[in-house]
VOPAGU-2260 file (C-alpha; in pm, 1 decimal, decimal comma):
REM VOPAGU-2260
SITE   aa  ch    i         X         Y         Z
SITE  UNK   A    0   -1388,5   -2202,8    -739,5
SITE  UNK   A    1   -1273,0   -1835,5    -700,3
SITE  UNK   A    2    -907,3   -1741,0    -839,3
SITE  UNK   A    3    -780,7   -1436,0    -705,9
SITE  UNK   A    4    -536,4   -1250,2    -942,2
SITE  UNK   A    5    -421,5    -939,4    -741,4
SITE  UNK   A    6    -538,1    -663,0    -512,8
SITE  UNK   A    7    -778,9    -459,1    -676,6
SITE  UNK   A    8    -784,5    -200,9    -434,4
SITE  UNK   A    9    -766,7     -84,6     -74,4
SITE  UNK   A   10    -976,0     173,0     107,5
SITE  UNK   A   11    -855,2     382,0     387,5
SITE  UNK   A   12   -1049,4     610,7     579,7
SITE  UNK   A   13    -886,9     943,4     606,3
SITE  UNK   A   14    -901,3    1231,1     905,1
SITE  UNK   A   15    -720,2    1453,5     669,5
SITE  UNK   A   16    -771,7    1344,8     300,7
SITE  UNK   A   17    -547,9    1632,0     156,7
SITE  UNK   A   18    -257,0    1536,6     396,5
SITE  UNK   A   19    -313,5    1151,5     284,4
SITE  UNK   A   20    -341,1    1227,4     -74,1
SITE  UNK   A   21     -21,9    1439,0     -73,4
SITE  UNK   A   22     192,3    1159,4     114,1
SITE  UNK   A   23      57,9     881,3    -155,5
SITE  UNK   A   24     103,8    1098,5    -456,1
SITE  UNK   A   25     405,1    1312,7    -365,0
SITE  UNK   A   26     596,9    1034,5    -155,7
SITE  UNK   A   27     485,6     728,9    -300,7
SITE  UNK   A   28     444,1     827,3    -663,9
SITE  UNK   A   29      48,0     750,0    -685,0
SITE  UNK   A   30    -136,9     958,2    -925,6
SITE  UNK   A   31    -502,8    1079,3    -869,8
SITE  UNK   A   32    -700,2     863,9   -1115,6
SITE  UNK   A   33   -1077,9     973,8   -1000,5
SITE  UNK   A   34   -1241,9    1171,3    -750,1
SITE  UNK   A   35   -1614,7    1212,5    -617,2
SITE  UNK   A   36   -1621,0    1491,2    -383,1
SITE  UNK   A   37   -1991,4    1440,3    -321,3
SITE  UNK   A   38   -1929,5    1083,8    -151,3
SITE  UNK   A   39   -1577,8    1206,4      12,3
SITE  UNK   A   40   -1367,2     962,8    -220,6
SITE  UNK   A   41   -1041,7     989,0    -379,7
SITE  UNK   A   42    -918,1     731,0    -622,9
SITE  UNK   A   43    -529,7     698,7    -632,5
SITE  UNK   A   44    -355,0     480,2    -893,5
SITE  UNK   A   45     -77,8     251,0    -746,8
SITE  UNK   A   46      50,9      37,5   -1025,7
SITE  UNK   A   47    -230,3    -211,2   -1144,7
SITE  UNK   A   48    -430,5    -132,6    -840,3
SITE  UNK   A   49    -597,9     152,7    -642,2
SITE  UNK   A   50    -570,8     321,0    -312,7
SITE  UNK   A   51    -903,3     483,1    -227,5
SITE  UNK   A   52    -895,5     768,9      29,4
SITE  UNK   A   53   -1236,0     823,4     205,8
SITE  UNK   A   54   -1302,1    1106,9     422,3
SITE  UNK   A   55   -1423,2     995,3     742,3
SITE  UNK   A   56   -1681,6    1287,5     768,3
SITE  UNK   A   57   -1812,6    1211,3     401,9
SITE  UNK   A   58   -2126,1    1013,2     303,1
SITE  UNK   A   59   -1889,0     686,8     280,2
SITE  UNK   A   60   -1695,4     759,6     569,8
SITE  UNK   A   61   -1931,6     779,8     825,0
SITE  UNK   A   62   -2027,1     410,2     781,0
SITE  UNK   A   63   -1704,1     300,0     901,9
SITE  UNK   A   64   -1783,0     406,5    1271,9
SITE  UNK   A   65   -1497,1     621,1    1477,2
SITE  UNK   A   66   -1199,7     765,2    1283,6
SITE  UNK   A   67    -861,4     588,1    1309,3
SITE  UNK   A   68    -667,2     716,7    1581,4
SITE  UNK   A   69    -371,3     641,1    1831,3
SITE  UNK   A   70    -547,8     327,2    1968,4
SITE  UNK   A   71    -690,9     181,2    1659,9
SITE  UNK   A   72    -607,8     193,3    1280,5
SITE  UNK   A   73    -822,7      92,7     971,1
SITE  UNK   A   74    -563,9    -201,4     864,0
SITE  UNK   A   75    -267,1    -341,6     988,7
SITE  UNK   A   76     -33,6    -265,9     669,5
SITE  UNK   A   77     -48,1    -231,8     297,9
SITE  UNK   A   78     207,5    -384,3     106,0
SITE  UNK   A   79     328,7    -214,2    -233,2
SITE  UNK   A   80     549,6    -386,1    -469,1
SITE  UNK   A   81     824,6    -153,9    -600,4
SITE  UNK   A   82     976,4    -162,0    -946,2
SITE  UNK   A   83    1327,5     -90,9    -964,7
SITE  UNK   A   84    1408,7    -167,0    -588,4
SITE  UNK   A   85    1691,9      52,1    -451,8
SITE  UNK   A   86    1680,1      46,3     -82,0
SITE  UNK   A   87    1938,8     337,2     -28,9
SITE  UNK   A   88    1732,6     555,3    -277,9
SITE  UNK   A   89    1406,7     471,5    -156,5
SITE  UNK   A   90    1542,4     546,0     208,4
SITE  UNK   A   91    1670,2     895,9     105,1
SITE  UNK   A   92    1377,7     977,0     -50,7
SITE  UNK   A   93    1151,0     884,3     231,7
SITE  UNK   A   94    1404,1    1069,7     482,9
SITE  UNK   A   95    1391,5    1374,3     251,7
SITE  UNK   A   96    1018,7    1382,5     275,2
SITE  UNK   A   97    1029,1    1342,4     672,8
SITE  UNK   A   98     859,6    1019,8     664,5
SITE  UNK   A   99     854,1     787,1     958,2
SITE  UNK   A  100    1049,6     483,5     879,0
SITE  UNK   A  101    1011,0     128,6    1061,9
SITE  UNK   A  102    1176,2    -195,9    1028,3
SITE  UNK   A  103    1368,4    -311,4     737,8
SITE  UNK   A  104    1411,8    -669,7     658,3
SITE  UNK   A  105    1343,5    -965,7     445,1
SITE  UNK   A  106     980,9   -1088,4     409,6
SITE  UNK   A  107     776,5   -1309,5     221,8
SITE  UNK   A  108     527,5   -1182,1     -15,8
SITE  UNK   A  109     331,5   -1259,5    -336,4
SITE  UNK   A  110     650,4   -1316,9    -526,4
SITE  UNK   A  111     871,8   -1484,0    -243,4
SITE  UNK   A  112    1102,1   -1377,0      -7,9
SITE  UNK   A  113    1277,2   -1036,7     -49,0
SITE  UNK   A  114    1365,1    -713,2      90,3
SITE  UNK   A  115    1088,2    -480,9     229,4
SITE  UNK   A  116    1071,3    -154,2     425,4
SITE  UNK   A  117     805,1     -46,4     655,0
SITE  UNK   A  118     690,8     318,4     709,7
SITE  UNK   A  119     403,9     494,4     812,2
SITE  UNK   A  120     165,1     733,9     622,6
SITE  UNK   A  121      55,4    1070,5     798,2
SITE  UNK   A  122    -228,1     888,8     965,9
SITE  UNK   A  123     -28,5     614,5    1113,6
SITE  UNK   A  124    -107,3     340,0     852,4
SITE  UNK   A  125     192,5     113,1     807,8
SITE  UNK   A  126     318,8      83,5     466,6
SITE  UNK   A  127     542,3    -213,8     340,9
SITE  UNK   A  128     742,9    -148,3      51,0
SITE  UNK   A  129     856,0    -454,7    -124,9
SITE  UNK   A  130    1154,6    -561,9    -322,2
SITE  UNK   A  131    1195,5    -826,4    -567,2
SITE  UNK   A  132    1201,7   -1194,8    -437,7
SITE  UNK   A  133    1544,3   -1361,9    -394,3
SITE  UNK   A  134    1675,2   -1579,3    -684,5
SITE  UNK   A  135    1588,4   -1949,1    -637,8
SITE  UNK   A  136    1263,2   -1881,1    -417,1
SITE  UNK   A  137     963,7   -2072,4    -559,8
SITE  UNK   A  138     618,1   -1939,1    -446,2
SITE  UNK   A  139     414,1   -2235,0    -317,8
SITE  UNK   A  140     156,7   -2191,8    -609,8
SITE  UNK   A  141     450,8   -2307,3    -866,3
SITE  UNK   A  142     579,0   -2574,4    -626,1
SITE  UNK   A  143     200,9   -2717,9    -617,4
SITE  UNK   A  144     250,3   -2757,6    -984,1
SITE  UNK   A  145      94,1   -2404,4   -1118,9
SITE  UNK   A  146     238,0   -2216,0   -1411,9
SITE  UNK   A  147     454,7   -1911,0   -1414,1
SITE  UNK   A  148     105,6   -1723,4   -1560,1
SITE  UNK   A  149     -64,1   -1797,8   -1239,7
SITE  UNK   A  150     183,4   -1590,3   -1034,0
SITE  UNK   A  151      84,2   -1235,3   -1005,3
């Protein structure tokens, strides 16, 4: 049986890789870990995971077909868990960068129900910033008899 531990990386095809990198670095606090310009790839560290940006006109990006646009995107959304979640401070930071903010609410995620903010990157990909789970919420894995070590 396969046992998934966490998301390793997400790959986004980018029309403007520089604008996308600025957003993920300057706004969301990721940092460049590695790049392979010969194939059009920039890998950004996002906590324990990576967000890979692939230029749509690069060697890798051309394999994905048409570029994402108004009528179609590469993904529905990416959810990033935020350490020290302070909704007011996060919203002020996003607004200071002119980020388009979507719905705020409480949503279920890998660690249970908790606060989240939807926002959009420069290419229109929806990002969810996820806060901590509410106390007393027990994720299904623990309800089935798993151990805390099994929860990401």
